[in-house]
C-alpha positions in Angstrom: 62.2 -61.8 -6.0 61.6 -58.7 -7.1 58.8 -56.9 -5.4 57.2 -53.1 -5.8 54.8 -52.2 -3.2 53.1 -48.8 -3.7 50.9 -46.6 -1.0 50.1 -43.0 -0.8 46.1 -43.2 -2.2 43.5 -42.1 -1.3 40.4 -40.0 -1.6 41.1 -36.0 -2.3 39.2 -33.4 -3.8 39.1 -31.4 -7.1 42.3 -29.5 -7.4 44.1 -31.5 -4.4 47.2 -32.8 -3.9 48.5 -36.3 -3.3 51.9 -38.1 -2.8 52.3 -41.9 -3.9 55.5 -44.1 -3.2 56.6 -47.5 -4.2 59.1 -49.0 -2.4 61.6 -51.4 -3.9 63.2 -54.8 -2.9 64.9 -58.1 -4.7 66.8 -56.1 -7.4 69.8 -53.8 -7.8 67.6 -50.6 -7.7 69.7 -47.9 -9.3 69.9 -50.1 -12.4 66.7 -49.7 -13.6 63.9 -47.5 -14.4 60.6 -47.3 -12.7 57.1 -46.1 -14.3 53.9 -45.5 -13.3 50.9 -46.5 -14.7 47.3 -46.5 -14.2 44.3 -47.7 -15.0 40.7 -46.2 -14.2 37.8 -48.5 -14.9 36.3 -49.6 -18.0 39.2 -48.0 -19.6 43.0 -49.1 -21.0 46.0 -49.1 -19.2 47.6 -45.7 -19.2 51.7 -45.2 -18.8 52.0 -41.7 -17.3 55.4 -41.6 -16.3 59.2 -42.6 -16.0 62.3 -41.9 -14.5 65.7 -43.3 -15.5 67.9 -45.2 -13.1 70.0 -42.2 -11.5 66.7 -39.9 -12.1 68.3 -37.3 -14.4 66.0 -38.1 -16.9 61.8 -38.5 -16.5 59.0 -38.6 -19.3 55.2 -37.7 -18.7 52.1 -38.6 -20.5 50.5 -35.2 -21.9 47.8 -36.6 -19.7 49.7 -35.6 -16.5 52.6 -33.4 -17.8 52.7 -30.3 -15.5 50.9 -31.8 -12.7 52.4 -34.6 -11.9 56.6 -35.1 -10.8 58.2 -38.2 -10.4 61.3 -38.7 -8.0 63.7 -41.3 -7.1 65.5 -41.9 -4.3 68.6 -44.6 -5.0 69.7 -44.7 -1.3 66.1 -45.7 -0.4 65.2 -47.9 -3.0 62.1 -45.7 -3.3 60.1 -43.6 -5.7 57.7 -40.6 -5.3 55.0 -39.6 -7.3 54.1 -35.9 -6.7 50.3 -35.2 -8.2 48.8 -31.8 -7.9 46.1 -29.9 -9.3 44.3 -33.7 -9.3 40.8 -34.0 -11.5 38.3 -36.3 -11.5 39.6 -38.2 -14.2 43.0 -39.0 -12.5 40.2 -41.5 -10.7 42.3 -45.1 -11.3 44.3 -48.1 -9.9 48.3 -46.7 -10.0 50.8 -48.9 -10.3 54.2 -49.2 -10.0 56.9 -51.2 -12.7 60.0 -51.6 -13.2 61.9 -52.1 -16.2 63.0 -55.1 -17.9 66.4 -53.3 -18.7 68.0 -50.1 -17.6 66.4 -48.1 -20.3 62.2 -48.0 -20.1 61.9 -47.9 -23.6 62.7 -51.8 -23.0 59.2 -52.2 -21.9 58.2 -53.0 -17.8 58.4 -56.5 -16.7 57.3 -55.9 -13.1 54.3 -54.6 -11.1 53.3 -54.1 -7.8 50.0 -54.4 -6.5 48.3 -51.0 -7.2 46.7 -48.4 -5.0 43.4 -46.6 -5.6 43.2 -43.0 -6.2 40.0 -41.3 -6.1 39.4 -37.7 -7.0 36.0 -37.0 -6.4 
């Protein structure tokens, strides 16, 4: 079974930094894109970043561009979301997701359990 396990969430002051990790198992990790979504209370779920299978291509939502950096280590079956210059509006549950195919354009079909990030 595909499993995605996020870690690294917590509390941070505005302007601070936090790094989220997501460890994957149950599939050939290097064949699929991975993304991050987030959902704040009372708000719609938002896709914020995606990375291609080899890590060479990334995409960011405007809301996080320039502040967040998405990377992956295919040897460790893990991805990392480095978040800097955090704002209170970044407060949300962050989810690691895997694409249906190698391209994130085809959508994401597997979700982790989420990790809470609170900026206050």
